[in-house]
C-alpha positions as CSV (number, residue, x, y, z in Angstrom):
1,M,14.2,258.2,42.3
2,V,13.6,254.6,41.2
3,D,14.0,253.8,37.5
4,M,10.9,251.8,36.4
5,T,12.0,251.1,32.8
6,L,13.1,247.6,33.4
7,Q,10.4,244.9,33.2
8,V,10.3,241.7,35.3
9,H,8.2,238.8,34.0
10,Q,7.6,236.2,36.7
11,F,6.1,232.8,36.1
12,P,5.9,229.5,37.9
13,C,8.0,226.5,36.8
14,L,9.0,223.1,38.0
15,S,7.1,222.2,41.3
16,D,7.7,225.4,43.3
17,N,10.3,227.5,41.5
18,Y,9.7,230.9,40.0
19,G,11.2,231.9,36.7
20,F,12.2,235.5,36.0
21,L,12.8,237.3,32.7
22,L,14.4,240.8,33.1
23,H,13.7,242.9,30.1
24,D,15.2,246.3,29.0
25,P,12.8,247.9,26.5
26,D,15.4,250.5,25.5
27,S,18.1,248.0,24.4
28,G,15.8,245.1,23.7
29,E,18.0,242.9,25.9
30,T,16.5,240.2,28.1
31,A,18.2,238.3,30.9
32,C,17.0,235.0,32.3
33,I,17.5,235.0,36.1
34,D,18.5,231.4,36.6
35,T,17.1,228.6,34.3
36,P,15.1,226.0,36.2
37,D,13.3,224.9,33.0
38,G,14.9,225.9,29.7
39,D,11.9,225.1,27.6
40,E,9.6,227.1,29.8
41,Y,11.9,230.1,29.6
42,L,12.0,230.0,25.8
43,K,8.2,229.6,25.7
44,Q,7.7,232.6,28.0
45,A,10.2,234.8,26.1
46,K,8.5,234.0,22.8
47,A,5.1,234.8,24.2
48,K,6.4,238.2,25.4
49,G,8.2,238.9,22.1
50,W,11.5,239.2,24.0
51,R,14.9,238.2,22.8
52,I,17.0,236.4,25.4
53,T,20.5,237.8,25.3
54,Q,21.9,236.7,28.7
55,I,21.5,234.3,31.6
56,W,22.4,235.4,35.1
57,N,22.9,232.4,37.4
58,T,22.8,232.8,41.1
59,H,24.2,229.3,41.9
60,W,24.9,225.9,40.5
61,H,21.9,223.8,41.6
62,P,20.1,222.2,38.7
63,D,16.8,224.0,39.4
64,H,18.8,227.2,38.8
65,A,21.2,226.4,36.1
66,G,19.8,223.3,34.5
67,G,18.3,225.1,31.5
68,N,21.5,227.0,30.6
69,E,22.6,224.8,27.7
70,A,19.2,224.5,26.0
71,I,18.6,228.3,26.2
72,K,22.1,229.1,24.9
73,A,21.7,226.6,22.1
74,A,18.4,228.2,21.1
75,T,19.5,231.9,21.5
76,G,23.3,232.2,21.5
77,C,23.0,234.1,24.8
78,T,25.8,235.0,27.1
79,I,26.0,233.2,30.4
80,V,27.3,235.0,33.5
81,A,27.6,233.0,36.7
82,P,29.3,232.9,40.1
83,A,33.0,232.2,40.0
84,G,32.7,230.2,43.2
85,D,30.3,227.7,41.6
86,A,31.8,227.9,38.1
87,E,33.1,224.3,37.9
88,K,29.5,223.0,38.3
89,I,27.8,225.3,35.8
90,A,27.9,224.6,32.0
91,G,28.7,227.1,29.3
92,I,29.8,230.1,31.4
93,D,31.1,233.1,29.4
94,R,31.9,235.3,32.3
95,Q,32.5,234.5,36.0
96,L,31.3,237.0,38.6
97,R,32.6,237.8,42.1
98,D,31.4,240.1,44.9
99,G,31.5,243.7,43.8
100,D,31.5,242.9,40.0
101,V,28.8,244.4,37.8
102,A,26.5,242.7,35.3
103,T,24.9,245.0,32.7
104,L,21.6,244.8,30.8
105,G,21.6,247.6,28.3
106,A,22.4,250.7,30.3
107,H,21.4,249.1,33.6
108,E,23.8,247.8,36.1
109,A,23.4,245.0,38.6
110,R,25.9,244.9,41.5
111,V,27.0,241.4,42.4
112,I,26.8,240.4,46.1
113,D,28.4,237.4,47.6
114,V,25.7,235.5,49.5
115,G,27.5,232.2,49.9
116,G,26.1,229.7,52.4
117,H,23.5,227.7,50.6
118,T,26.2,227.0,48.1
119,L,29.8,228.3,48.5
120,G,29.6,230.5,45.5
121,H,26.0,231.8,45.6
122,I,25.6,235.4,44.4
123,A,22.7,237.9,44.3
124,Y,22.1,240.6,41.7
125,H,21.2,244.1,43.1
126,L,19.9,246.7,40.6
127,P,20.0,249.8,42.8
128,D,18.5,252.2,40.3
129,S,15.4,249.9,39.9
130,G,15.2,249.1,43.6
131,I,15.2,245.3,43.0
132,A,17.4,242.3,43.9
133,F,17.4,238.8,42.7
134,V,18.5,236.7,45.6
135,G,18.1,233.1,44.4
136,D,18.0,230.7,47.4
137,S,20.0,232.9,49.8
138,V,16.9,234.4,51.5
139,F,13.2,233.7,51.1
140,A,10.2,235.4,52.4
141,L,10.3,234.5,56.1
142,G,13.2,232.1,55.5
143,C,16.6,231.4,54.0
144,G,18.1,228.5,52.0
145,R,19.4,225.4,53.6
146,M,23.1,225.5,54.5
147,F,24.3,222.8,52.1
148,E,27.9,223.9,51.6
149,G,28.7,226.9,53.7
150,T,29.2,227.7,57.4
151,A,27.0,229.6,59.8
152,P,29.4,232.5,60.0
153,Q,29.6,232.7,56.2
154,F,25.8,232.5,55.8
155,W,25.2,235.1,58.5
156,E,27.7,237.4,56.8
157,S,25.8,236.9,53.5
158,L,22.5,237.8,55.1
159,T,24.1,240.8,56.7
160,R,24.9,242.1,53.2
161,I,21.3,241.7,52.1
162,K,20.2,243.5,55.3
163,Q,22.3,246.4,54.3
164,L,20.3,247.1,51.1
165,P,17.8,249.9,51.3
166,D,14.6,248.8,53.2
167,D,12.4,249.5,50.1
168,T,14.4,247.0,48.0
169,T,12.1,244.5,46.3
170,L,13.5,241.0,46.7
171,Y,12.8,238.3,44.1
172,C,13.6,234.8,45.6
173,A,13.4,231.6,43.6
174,H,10.8,229.5,45.4
175,E,7.2,229.7,46.7
176,Y,8.1,228.5,50.2
177,T,6.5,231.3,52.2
178,K,3.5,229.4,53.7
179,A,5.8,226.8,55.2
180,N,8.3,229.4,56.2
181,A,5.6,231.3,58.1
182,K,4.8,228.3,60.2
183,F,8.4,228.0,61.4
184,A,8.7,231.8,61.8
185,L,5.7,231.8,64.1
186,H,7.3,229.0,66.1
187,A,10.6,230.9,66.3
188,D,9.1,234.2,67.2
189,P,5.6,233.6,68.6
190,H,5.0,237.0,70.1
191,N,5.8,239.1,67.0
192,E,2.5,240.8,66.1
193,T,3.8,242.1,62.8
194,L,4.8,238.6,61.9
195,Q,1.3,237.3,62.8
196,A,-0.3,239.8,60.5
197,Y,2.1,238.9,57.7
198,A,1.3,235.2,58.2
199,E,-2.4,235.9,57.9
200,E,-1.8,237.9,54.7
201,I,0.2,234.9,53.3
202,E,-2.6,232.5,54.0
203,R,-5.0,234.7,52.2
204,K,-2.7,235.1,49.1
205,R,-2.0,231.4,48.9
206,A,-5.7,230.5,49.3
207,A,-6.4,232.8,46.4
208,G,-3.6,231.2,44.3
209,K,-1.5,234.4,44.4
210,P,2.3,234.5,44.7
211,T,4.0,235.8,47.8
212,V,7.1,236.8,45.8
213,P,8.4,239.4,45.4
214,F,8.4,241.1,48.7
215,P,10.0,244.2,50.4
216,L,13.2,243.8,52.4
217,G,11.9,246.2,55.1
218,R,9.1,243.8,56.1
219,E,11.6,240.9,56.3
220,L,13.9,242.8,58.7
221,G,11.2,242.8,61.3
222,T,9.7,239.4,60.7
223,N,12.2,236.9,59.1
224,P,13.8,235.0,62.0
225,F,17.0,234.3,60.1
226,L,17.6,238.0,59.4
227,R,17.1,238.7,63.2
228,A,19.8,236.4,64.6
229,D,21.4,239.6,66.0
230,D,18.2,240.6,67.8
231,P,18.6,240.2,71.6
232,A,15.2,238.7,72.0
233,M,15.9,236.1,69.3
234,Q,19.3,235.3,70.9
235,A,17.6,234.9,74.3
236,R,15.1,232.5,72.9
237,W,17.4,230.5,70.7
238,G,20.7,230.7,72.4
239,G,24.1,231.7,71.0
240,G,26.3,234.4,72.2
241,T,26.9,235.7,68.6
242,P,24.6,236.2,65.6
243,P,26.2,233.3,63.7
244,E,25.6,231.0,66.6
245,T,22.0,232.1,66.9
246,F,21.6,231.7,63.2
247,A,23.0,228.2,63.3
248,A,20.5,227.3,66.0
249,L,17.6,228.6,64.0
250,R,18.8,226.9,60.8
251,A,19.1,223.6,62.6
252,A,15.7,224.0,64.1
253,K,14.1,224.7,60.7
254,D,15.9,221.7,59.2
255,N,14.1,219.5,61.7
256,F,10.8,221.4,62.0
């Protein structure tokens, strides 16, 4: 049974980022999931009446860790962040690796290595709440650019996400879904489930609604990057192994 006591407050910041505050009413603790804009996070927390006690970073990029110092200066919060990106993130109190646990009150988040976008990128999976914060590792109908990692590493990371329960709700960090849908339809033009999903995305964005969060189960059948092990995708995009097919898809998206 899913524990619904945790509260997620989602809000837009910067040009296309989403900010997330994860709040535990029982303990009164609140964690910032990444910090694209420190001032906006402080403003949103104040409006909710929530006390920021932690920052959970997914990776080092400035639109994910750039607000760390301002928030820590204002709140005295604890910063936990990926060990693999630690040298590029300011003010870390605890470094996290795959299999470690971050806690918010009595709630536990399991750390998953999802390196590829950056070498040290991690995700936070809260199994009792049925949610995961995945940063830029996977998006609705997409995945992050492969700035630092290799295709085998990134595919292994996506495989770890694929192994989560299908009903897991994924919170990614950007509103990229409309553009991702265009490439997904190019990559997999005969997928009727994808076509219906793309139409829903168009309606949501036309109405000014977010496409994040989203269920993992839907992505498993529609996100081309999660389907690099599918024989039909391999036949269309080449590659004798999933990492090779993933690499072909990622290169195609980079130039789409």
